[in-house]
N, C-alpha and C positions, 0 to 999 in steps of 0.2 A: 219686338212686336208681338201684337195680339193678333195671330191669325185663325180666321175660321175653316173649322174640322168639317172636310165633306163626308156627308153619310149617305153611302150608297142602298139602294133597297135591297140588291143581292149582288152574290161575287160575281164576278166574271167578265170577259174583255170588254163588254158593253161600255166598260168604266173607264177604258184605256186613254181617250183621247182627251179625259178630264186629269186623269193625271198626268199625262204628257203638259198639259196647258199649267198643272201647278209647278212642274218641275222649271218649264219655261221661266214663270215667275218667279220663282227663287234663285234662278241665276239671274236676274234683272235685280235680285236683291242685294246679290253678293256673293252666296252660297256657290262656291268653288268645286267641288268634291260631288260625284253623282255616280253611283252604283244602282244599275238595274240590270234583273232578271230577264233571262230571255230563253228561253229552251230553241226556237227556231232561229232566231235572229230579229225577227219582227218587232217586235217590242224596242230590242234594239235601235234597230234603223227609224223606227220614229222618234224616238229620244237622242240621237246623234242630229237627225235633222232638225228639232228643236231647237238643239242648242249650237249645232254648228258656226253663230257669231257669236258666241262667248266664250272667253276666255275661261273654259272651265278645265277639269278632268273627269272626262267622262270612263267608267269601267262597266263592261256588260258583262256577264256573269252566267254561261250557259251550264248545262248540264255537261260531264264529264264524258269524253268519248265511249263507248261500248256500256252505258246505263243500260241503254234500253236491246242491248243484242253485241256479240262478239266485233267488236272494230265499227261499231255504226253511231254514228255523229248526228246526232238531230239538227244541229246547229246547219243553217244552209249557206252552201259557200258565198252565193249573190248576196247575203248578209252581212257577209262575214267581211266580202269585200268592200260592200258600201260603209257599214263601220267603220272601219281602216281607212276610207278613204276620206271621210267627214271627221277625222282624227278620234275619233275612238279608238280604247284599247279593249282586246278582246280575253275573258278567262274561263275557261271550261277545268273544272277537279270535282274533285269527291264534296258531294253536299255534308257538309259539318256531320250532323245529327244524325247521317245515315251509314256508311262507311260500311266497316266493318260490323255494326252494329244489327244489321239485317242476320247476322248468324247467330246473335245471344237473344234474339227474342225483343218485346216489348217490356221485358223488366230492365233491361240493359241504360244506365245511366244517360247516356245520350238520346233513347230514344224516349226515357221520361222526359227529356229537356223538351226533346221535339212534340210531344204531346201535351204538354204544360202550354207552350208557345201558339201552339194551335187553337186553343182556347178563344186566343184574342184574333182567330182567323190565319190561312194558308198564308194569307200574303205576309201579315206579321210575321210570321216563322220565319218566312225566306229572308225579310230585308235583315234580319238579326243574322241570319248564316250568311247571305253574299258578301255585308260590311266585313266579318271576320275573315272569309276567304278572299276578298280582296286584299287586306289589311296582310295576310299570311301571304300572296304571291307578291304584295311589296307594292301595288299597285295604288296604294291609296296611303297615304302615314296615319298612322297613328295619333291618337289624342285631338283629332278633326271634327269638328261639324259637317256629316257628309249628308247628302239627302239620299235617300235608298227607296228605289220603287220595285214592287213585288205585284204577284198576280195569283190566283186561284185559278188552275189550271193552265189556262192561255191569256195573253195580253195583263192588264195593270188593273188593280183594283186597291193599293195601298200606298201610298207615300209615308215616308216617315224622317225625321231627321234624326239621327242617331249618333252619338260621341262614339268617336270608332276605337275600335283596339284588336289585336290579333285573336287569334283564339286560345294561343296560354295565357293570355291574360281577360276568359270568357266575360268574368264577374266584374271587369272595370267599364264594359258593354253595357251604356245606358240610351235607351230610349228617351229624346229630349221631346217632341213634340210628333204628335200624329195628325197628320195635315189630312188624309184618304182612307177609308175602311169602310168594307161594305159591313152591313148590321144583320144581315140573315147568312 
C-alpha cells in the first residue's frame, strides 16, 4: 500500500496529534506492534488512548531511571498507571547509542552511529533505538513490521515502519517506510 509521507515544517511537539492519528490509521490497517518513545509518559498515554480499542501490542519506551540524576525517574507515575490501565507496557532502559559511550567521546562507534542517524532527525534516530531496545527486552518480537514513534525533545514528530531486530543484530534493522518526519 502506498502511503503519503507527512513532512512537518519544523520538529517538535506540535506534530504529536498528527503522529497519533497516523498510528491509529496503521492499527486500522492491521499493524500489530507499536513502539512509542516517551520521556514523561505523556506521549505514551496519547498513544495508549488512541489504540485502546485495537488488538495490538503497545510498548512505551522511556529513559532509564537515573539518566538526569541519581535515582531520578522522568516518567510520571500517573502516566505509567494510565498506560498500564489501557493495556500498554513500559520499558525504561539505557539508550543504546549513549550508555558507556559517554565516557569515550564522539569517536566511540555508538556515538558515530547516533550522530549519523541524527542527520535524518532526532526522532529518526530514536525510532531505531527504541525498536531494538523493545526487542532486547522481549517486549516485541524480531523480524516483525512494527510502527515506531518518536520526537525531538518532547512529543512526537516521526512515525516509521521498521523491520524489528535486537541490538545484537543491528545491521538487520531496516527502515521500511517513513510516514512522518520534520523537514527542519
